[in-house]
MIGU-123243 format. One record per residue (C-alpha): residue number from 1; residue in one letter; chain; x negated, y negated, z negated. Coordinates in Angstrom, 1 decimal. Layout:
<recs>
@pos NUM | code A | unit A | c1 X | c2 Y | c3 Z;
...
</recs>
This chain:
<recs>
@pos 1 | code M | unit A | c1 0.0 | c2 0.0 | c3 0.0;
@pos 2 | code S | unit A | c1 -1.4 | c2 -3.4 | c3 1.0;
@pos 3 | code T | unit A | c1 -1.8 | c2 -6.3 | c3 -1.4;
@pos 4 | code S | unit A | c1 0.8 | c2 -8.3 | c3 0.5;
@pos 5 | code N | unit A | c1 3.7 | c2 -6.4 | c3 -1.1;
@pos 6 | code K | unit A | c1 2.3 | c2 -5.8 | c3 -4.6;
@pos 7 | code K | unit A | c1 2.3 | c2 -8.0 | c3 -7.7;
@pos 8 | code V | unit A | c1 -0.2 | c2 -7.2 | c3 -10.5;
@pos 9 | code M | unit A | c1 -0.3 | c2 -8.4 | c3 -14.1;
@pos 10 | code V | unit A | c1 -2.9 | c2 -7.3 | c3 -16.6;
@pos 11 | code G | unit A | c1 -2.8 | c2 -8.5 | c3 -20.2;
@pos 12 | code L | unit A | c1 -4.3 | c2 -8.1 | c3 -23.7;
@pos 13 | code Y | unit A | c1 -1.7 | c2 -8.1 | c3 -26.4;
@pos 14 | code L | unit A | c1 -2.3 | c2 -8.3 | c3 -30.1;
@pos 15 | code K | unit A | c1 0.6 | c2 -8.1 | c3 -32.6;
@pos 16 | code G | unit A | c1 0.9 | c2 -8.2 | c3 -36.4;
@pos 17 | code D | unit A | c1 3.3 | c2 -9.4 | c3 -39.1;
@pos 18 | code D | unit A | c1 0.7 | c2 -11.7 | c3 -40.6;
@pos 19 | code L | unit A | c1 -1.2 | c2 -12.4 | c3 -37.4;
@pos 20 | code E | unit A | c1 -2.4 | c2 -16.0 | c3 -37.0;
@pos 21 | code P | unit A | c1 -2.8 | c2 -16.8 | c3 -33.3;
@pos 22 | code Q | unit A | c1 -5.4 | c2 -19.6 | c3 -33.9;
@pos 23 | code Q | unit A | c1 -7.6 | c2 -17.2 | c3 -35.9;
@pos 24 | code I | unit A | c1 -7.5 | c2 -14.7 | c3 -33.0;
@pos 25 | code T | unit A | c1 -8.3 | c2 -17.4 | c3 -30.5;
@pos 26 | code E | unit A | c1 -11.3 | c2 -18.4 | c3 -32.5;
@pos 27 | code S | unit A | c1 -12.5 | c2 -14.7 | c3 -32.8;
@pos 28 | code I | unit A | c1 -12.1 | c2 -13.9 | c3 -29.1;
@pos 29 | code G | unit A | c1 -13.1 | c2 -17.3 | c3 -27.8;
@pos 30 | code I | unit A | c1 -10.3 | c2 -17.7 | c3 -25.1;
@pos 31 | code V | unit A | c1 -7.0 | c2 -19.5 | c3 -25.2;
@pos 32 | code P | unit A | c1 -4.0 | c2 -17.2 | c3 -25.0;
@pos 33 | code T | unit A | c1 -1.3 | c2 -17.5 | c3 -22.4;
@pos 34 | code I | unit A | c1 1.3 | c2 -16.6 | c3 -25.0;
@pos 35 | code S | unit A | c1 1.1 | c2 -16.9 | c3 -28.8;
@pos 36 | code H | unit A | c1 3.3 | c2 -17.4 | c3 -31.8;
@pos 37 | code G | unit A | c1 3.3 | c2 -16.6 | c3 -35.5;
@pos 38 | code R | unit A | c1 6.0 | c2 -14.7 | c3 -37.4;
@pos 39 | code G | unit A | c1 9.0 | c2 -16.9 | c3 -38.3;
@pos 40 | code E | unit A | c1 8.5 | c2 -19.4 | c3 -35.5;
@pos 41 | code A | unit A | c1 11.5 | c2 -20.6 | c3 -33.6;
@pos 42 | code Q | unit A | c1 11.5 | c2 -19.6 | c3 -29.9;
@pos 43 | code R | unit A | c1 13.9 | c2 -20.0 | c3 -27.0;
@pos 44 | code T | unit A | c1 14.7 | c2 -17.5 | c3 -24.3;
@pos 45 | code T | unit A | c1 14.7 | c2 -18.4 | c3 -20.6;
@pos 46 | code S | unit A | c1 18.5 | c2 -18.5 | c3 -20.9;
@pos 47 | code G | unit A | c1 18.3 | c2 -21.1 | c3 -23.7;
@pos 48 | code R | unit A | c1 19.2 | c2 -18.8 | c3 -26.7;
@pos 49 | code E | unit A | c1 17.2 | c2 -19.6 | c3 -29.8;
@pos 50 | code F | unit A | c1 15.7 | c2 -16.9 | c3 -32.1;
@pos 51 | code V | unit A | c1 13.1 | c2 -16.6 | c3 -34.8;
@pos 52 | code T | unit A | c1 10.1 | c2 -14.3 | c3 -34.2;
@pos 53 | code K | unit A | c1 9.8 | c2 -11.2 | c3 -36.3;
@pos 54 | code T | unit A | c1 6.1 | c2 -10.7 | c3 -35.8;
@pos 55 | code G | unit A | c1 3.0 | c2 -12.6 | c3 -34.7;
@pos 56 | code V | unit A | c1 1.8 | c2 -12.2 | c3 -31.1;
@pos 57 | code W | unit A | c1 -1.3 | c2 -13.3 | c3 -29.2;
@pos 58 | code G | unit A | c1 -1.5 | c2 -12.4 | c3 -25.5;
@pos 59 | code F | unit A | c1 -3.7 | c2 -13.2 | c3 -22.7;
@pos 60 | code V | unit A | c1 -2.2 | c2 -12.3 | c3 -19.3;
@pos 61 | code I | unit A | c1 -3.6 | c2 -12.6 | c3 -15.8;
@pos 62 | code D | unit A | c1 -0.8 | c2 -12.7 | c3 -13.2;
@pos 63 | code E | unit A | c1 -1.9 | c2 -12.5 | c3 -9.6;
@pos 64 | code D | unit A | c1 0.3 | c2 -12.0 | c3 -6.5;
@pos 65 | code P | unit A | c1 -0.7 | c2 -10.4 | c3 -4.2;
@pos 66 | code A | unit A | c1 -3.5 | c2 -8.5 | c3 -5.8;
@pos 67 | code E | unit A | c1 -5.1 | c2 -5.1 | c3 -6.4;
@pos 68 | code V | unit A | c1 -5.4 | c2 -3.7 | c3 -9.9;
@pos 69 | code V | unit A | c1 -9.2 | c2 -3.4 | c3 -9.7;
@pos 70 | code D | unit A | c1 -9.4 | c2 -7.2 | c3 -9.0;
@pos 71 | code V | unit A | c1 -7.1 | c2 -8.3 | c3 -11.8;
@pos 72 | code V | unit A | c1 -8.8 | c2 -6.0 | c3 -14.3;
@pos 73 | code A | unit A | c1 -12.1 | c2 -7.5 | c3 -13.2;
@pos 74 | code S | unit A | c1 -10.6 | c2 -11.0 | c3 -14.0;
@pos 75 | code L | unit A | c1 -9.5 | c2 -9.8 | c3 -17.4;
@pos 76 | code I | unit A | c1 -13.0 | c2 -8.3 | c3 -18.2;
@pos 77 | code A | unit A | c1 -14.7 | c2 -11.5 | c3 -17.0;
@pos 78 | code A | unit A | c1 -12.5 | c2 -13.6 | c3 -19.3;
@pos 79 | code L | unit A | c1 -12.9 | c2 -11.3 | c3 -22.3;
@pos 80 | code G | unit A | c1 -16.6 | c2 -10.5 | c3 -21.9;
@pos 81 | code Q | unit A | c1 -18.3 | c2 -8.1 | c3 -24.3;
@pos 82 | code H | unit A | c1 -17.2 | c2 -7.7 | c3 -27.9;
@pos 83 | code K | unit A | c1 -19.4 | c2 -6.0 | c3 -30.5;
@pos 84 | code E | unit A | c1 -16.4 | c2 -4.9 | c3 -32.5;
@pos 85 | code S | unit A | c1 -13.2 | c2 -3.3 | c3 -31.3;
@pos 86 | code L | unit A | c1 -10.5 | c2 -5.8 | c3 -30.5;
@pos 87 | code A | unit A | c1 -8.1 | c2 -3.6 | c3 -32.5;
@pos 88 | code N | unit A | c1 -10.1 | c2 -4.5 | c3 -35.7;
@pos 89 | code L | unit A | c1 -9.3 | c2 -8.2 | c3 -35.6;
@pos 90 | code P | unit A | c1 -7.7 | c2 -9.8 | c3 -38.7;
@pos 91 | code Q | unit A | c1 -4.0 | c2 -9.0 | c3 -39.2;
@pos 92 | code V | unit A | c1 -3.7 | c2 -7.0 | c3 -36.0;
@pos 93 | code Q | unit A | c1 -1.4 | c2 -4.1 | c3 -36.4;
@pos 94 | code E | unit A | c1 -0.8 | c2 -3.3 | c3 -32.7;
@pos 95 | code A | unit A | c1 -3.2 | c2 -3.9 | c3 -29.8;
@pos 96 | code Y | unit A | c1 -3.2 | c2 -2.7 | c3 -26.2;
@pos 97 | code I | unit A | c1 -4.0 | c2 -3.6 | c3 -22.7;
@pos 98 | code D | unit A | c1 -1.0 | c2 -3.6 | c3 -20.4;
@pos 99 | code V | unit A | c1 -1.3 | c2 -3.1 | c3 -16.6;
@pos 100 | code F | unit A | c1 2.0 | c2 -3.9 | c3 -14.7;
@pos 101 | code V | unit A | c1 2.4 | c2 -3.4 | c3 -11.0;
@pos 102 | code A | unit A | c1 5.6 | c2 -4.3 | c3 -9.0;
@pos 103 | code A | unit A | c1 5.6 | c2 -3.1 | c3 -5.4;
@pos 104 | code D | unit A | c1 8.0 | c2 -2.8 | c3 -2.5;
@pos 105 | code S | unit A | c1 9.5 | c2 0.5 | c3 -1.5;
@pos 106 | code D | unit A | c1 10.7 | c2 1.4 | c3 1.9;
@pos 107 | code E | unit A | c1 14.3 | c2 1.1 | c3 3.1;
@pos 108 | code D | unit A | c1 15.2 | c2 4.4 | c3 1.4;
@pos 109 | code G | unit A | c1 13.8 | c2 3.2 | c3 -1.9;
@pos 110 | code E | unit A | c1 10.8 | c2 5.4 | c3 -1.7;
@pos 111 | code G | unit A | c1 7.1 | c2 4.5 | c3 -1.7;
@pos 112 | code T | unit A | c1 3.8 | c2 5.1 | c3 -3.3;
@pos 113 | code C | unit A | c1 1.4 | c2 2.8 | c3 -5.1;
@pos 114 | code E | unit A | c1 -2.3 | c2 3.5 | c3 -5.5;
@pos 115 | code M | unit A | c1 -4.4 | c2 2.0 | c3 -8.2;
@pos 116 | code A | unit A | c1 -8.1 | c2 2.3 | c3 -8.9;
@pos 117 | code L | unit A | c1 -10.7 | c2 1.1 | c3 -11.4;
@pos 118 | code T | unit A | c1 -14.4 | c2 1.3 | c3 -11.1;
@pos 119 | code A | unit A | c1 -16.5 | c2 3.5 | c3 -13.4;
@pos 120 | code L | unit A | c1 -17.9 | c2 0.3 | c3 -15.0;
@pos 121 | code Q | unit A | c1 -14.5 | c2 -1.1 | c3 -15.6;
@pos 122 | code V | unit A | c1 -13.4 | c2 2.1 | c3 -17.3;
@pos 123 | code K | unit A | c1 -16.5 | c2 1.9 | c3 -19.5;
@pos 124 | code V | unit A | c1 -16.0 | c2 -1.8 | c3 -20.4;
@pos 125 | code L | unit A | c1 -12.3 | c2 -1.3 | c3 -21.1;
@pos 126 | code S | unit A | c1 -13.0 | c2 1.7 | c3 -23.3;
@pos 127 | code S | unit A | c1 -15.5 | c2 -0.4 | c3 -25.3;
@pos 128 | code Y | unit A | c1 -12.6 | c2 -2.6 | c3 -26.4;
@pos 129 | code G | unit A | c1 -11.2 | c2 0.3 | c3 -28.4;
@pos 130 | code L | unit A | c1 -7.6 | c2 -0.2 | c3 -27.2;
@pos 131 | code P | unit A | c1 -5.0 | c2 2.0 | c3 -25.5;
@pos 132 | code I | unit A | c1 -4.1 | c2 1.0 | c3 -21.9;
@pos 133 | code R | unit A | c1 -0.4 | c2 1.1 | c3 -20.8;
@pos 134 | code F | unit A | c1 0.5 | c2 1.4 | c3 -17.1;
@pos 135 | code T | unit A | c1 3.9 | c2 0.4 | c3 -15.8;
@pos 136 | code V | unit A | c1 4.8 | c2 0.6 | c3 -12.1;
@pos 137 | code S | unit A | c1 8.1 | c2 -0.7 | c3 -10.7;
@pos 138 | code M | unit A | c1 9.1 | c2 0.1 | c3 -7.2;
@pos 139 | code G | unit A | c1 12.0 | c2 -1.7 | c3 -5.5;
@pos 140 | code K | unit A | c1 13.4 | c2 -2.4 | c3 -2.1;
@pos 141 | code P | unit A | c1 12.0 | c2 -5.5 | c3 -0.3;
</recs>
C-alpha cells in the first residue's frame, strides 16, 4: 500500500493518578502535544465539559501520508536516548508507545497494510522499556 492512502500516528503516552505533566516534560526534555493533571476541567470536541480522572502526558507525531518506519524515526529523533526506562518516571502508572495506521481498503472493503521497522528502531524502542500497541483501521475510500 502506498503512502498516498495511509495515515500514521505514533505516540508516547504516560498516565498516572498523581502524574504531574510539567515534571514529566522536565524529565524527558520535550514539550507534550497533550497533557493534563488529574482533576483538570477539559472540553470534548462537541463542547461537553468533564473533569479528568487521571493525569496524562502524551507526545504524538501525526503524519499524513506516511510510512510507519518514517514516523517511528521521527519519534525516536524527538525522544533521543534515555538511560532509564520511560516507565520509571515519577508517578507513571501506565506507559506505552502507540502506533496507529488508518488506510483505505478497496471497493469491497478489503485490503492489506504493510508496516516495517528497522532493526535499529526495534533496539531503540526496546530500550525505552515500554509495550508497543498497534492499531490498524481499514476503510473504504
